[in-house]
C-alpha positions in Angstrom: 66.4 92.1 124.2 65.3 94.4 121.5 63.6 94.1 118.3 66.1 94.9 115.5 65.5 96.5 112.2 64.6 94.3 109.3 67.2 96.2 107.3 70.0 95.1 109.8 68.8 91.5 109.5 68.5 91.6 105.7 72.1 92.7 105.4 73.3 89.5 107.0 74.5 86.8 104.5 71.8 84.3 105.3 70.2 81.6 103.1 66.8 82.4 104.4 66.7 85.7 102.5 66.4 83.9 99.1 64.5 80.9 100.3 61.7 82.9 101.9 61.9 86.0 99.7 58.1 85.9 99.1 57.2 85.2 102.7 56.6 88.3 104.9 59.2 88.8 107.6 57.1 89.6 110.6 59.8 90.8 113.0 63.3 90.2 114.1 64.7 90.1 117.6 68.3 89.9 118.9 70.3 89.3 122.0 74.0 90.1 122.4 76.0 87.3 124.1 79.4 87.6 125.7 82.5 86.7 123.6 84.1 84.1 125.8 86.0 82.5 123.0 86.2 82.6 119.2 84.5 80.2 116.8 81.3 79.3 118.6 78.7 78.2 116.1 75.0 78.2 116.3 75.1 74.4 115.7 77.5 73.9 118.7 75.3 76.1 120.9 72.0 74.4 119.9 73.6 70.9 120.5 75.0 71.9 123.8 71.6 73.3 125.0 69.6 70.5 123.3 67.6 72.8 121.0 63.9 72.3 121.2 64.0 71.7 125.0 63.7 75.4 125.9 62.6 76.0 129.5 59.7 78.4 129.3 58.7 80.9 132.0 55.5 80.2 133.9 53.7 83.1 132.2 54.7 81.8 128.7 53.6 78.2 129.7 50.3 79.7 130.8 49.7 81.6 127.6 50.6 78.6 125.5 48.3 76.4 127.6 45.4 78.8 126.9 46.3 79.0 123.2 46.5 75.2 122.8 43.2 74.7 124.7 41.5 77.2 122.4 43.2 75.6 119.4 42.0 72.1 120.3 38.4 73.4 120.6 38.5 75.3 117.3 40.6 72.8 115.4 43.4 75.4 114.7 46.3 73.1 115.2 45.5 70.6 112.5 47.6 70.8 109.4 45.7 72.0 106.3 44.6 69.3 103.9 47.4 67.6 101.9 48.1 69.4 98.6 47.0 72.8 99.9 50.4 73.7 101.3 54.1 73.0 100.6 56.9 72.8 103.1 59.5 75.5 102.8 62.0 72.6 102.6 60.7 71.9 99.1 62.3 75.2 98.0 65.8 74.0 98.9 68.3 73.1 96.2 70.1 69.8 96.4 73.3 71.6 97.5 71.4 73.2 100.5 69.9 69.8 101.4 73.4 68.2 101.5 74.8 71.0 103.7 72.1 70.7 106.4 73.5 69.4 109.6 70.1 67.9 110.6 67.7 65.9 108.5 64.9 67.9 107.0 61.7 67.4 109.0 63.4 66.6 112.3 60.9 67.6 115.0 61.8 70.4 117.4 59.0 70.9 119.7 56.0 72.2 117.7 58.3 72.8 114.7 60.1 70.8 112.0 63.6 71.6 110.8 63.8 73.0 107.3 67.6 73.2 107.6 70.4 73.7 110.0 73.7 75.2 108.8 76.7 76.0 111.0 75.3 79.4 112.0 71.7 79.5 110.7 68.7 77.3 111.4 65.2 77.5 109.9 62.2 75.6 111.4 58.6 75.7 110.3 55.1 75.0 111.6 51.9 74.8 109.6 48.4 74.7 110.9 45.1 76.3 110.2 46.2 79.7 111.5 49.6 80.2 109.9 52.5 78.7 107.9 55.2 80.1 110.1 59.0 79.9 110.1 61.5 80.8 112.8 65.0 81.6 111.8 67.8 81.6 114.3 71.3 82.8 113.4 74.5 83.5 115.3 76.9 86.1 114.2 80.3 86.6 115.8 81.6 90.2 116.0 84.9 91.5 117.4 83.5 91.9 121.0 80.4 89.7 121.2 78.1 87.3 119.5 74.6 88.3 118.3 71.8 85.8 118.3 69.1 86.7 115.9 65.5 85.4 115.9 63.4 86.1 112.9 59.7 85.3 112.4 58.1 84.7 109.0 54.4 84.2 108.5 52.7 83.1 105.4 48.9 83.4 105.1 47.0 80.1 105.1 43.5 81.5 105.4 41.4 84.5 106.2 42.1 83.7 109.9 45.9 84.4 109.6 45.9 88.2 109.8 43.3 88.2 112.6 45.1 85.5 114.5 48.5 87.4 114.2 46.9 90.6 115.3 45.4 88.9 118.4 48.6 87.2 119.5 50.9 90.1 118.6 51.0 91.8 122.0 51.7 88.5 123.8 54.5 87.6 121.3 56.2 91.0 121.7 55.7 91.6 125.4 56.0 88.2 126.9 56.9 85.3 124.7 59.9 86.5 122.6 61.6 88.4 125.5 61.3 85.3 127.6 62.7 83.2 124.9 65.7 85.4 124.4 66.3 85.6 128.2 66.4 81.8 128.0 69.0 81.9 125.2 71.2 84.3 127.3 70.9 82.0 130.4 71.7 78.9 128.3 74.7 80.7 126.7 76.0 81.8 130.2 75.5 78.2 131.5 77.3 76.6 128.6 80.1 79.0 127.7 80.4 81.0 130.9 80.7 84.8 131.0 83.7 87.1 130.8 
């Protein structure tokens, strides 16, 4: 479940490229999925797997437990004061809003939906450490599907770069590989394998 180049990701025809053009793309991951039938969409996959109810590995649950414990003590998980930040959804044109398959702001775990199109979804979280966005996209190729997971991080305070540096090894070595293994397992469960 490799990281993929930002260049590969940026060549995809995704709405996020314009919407978050000024927000740093932290990294992009991908997992290839078996091509069991044509026409599977990200929306279909997320609905079938009840997006937001991801089963996390014990190590990821442990890391998140530690993170949220520290966050409660230090007040990291509170949203910044009103008027000091703006949801990425505010950047969307009326046409984009009308095309979203889920209402803007729909909760998904710790995140809120910015939009969900047929093969692209953007969710965001904002707190005192980051204003982050996670993009998922599904691209069908001739022999497979490729599920992309992109992470965008906007600075909200002096803490943002320090925080991201501290969590970087855990994100890259444990959290995201575990998340993508779950995507693959859910795909196999829902659509079977060839």
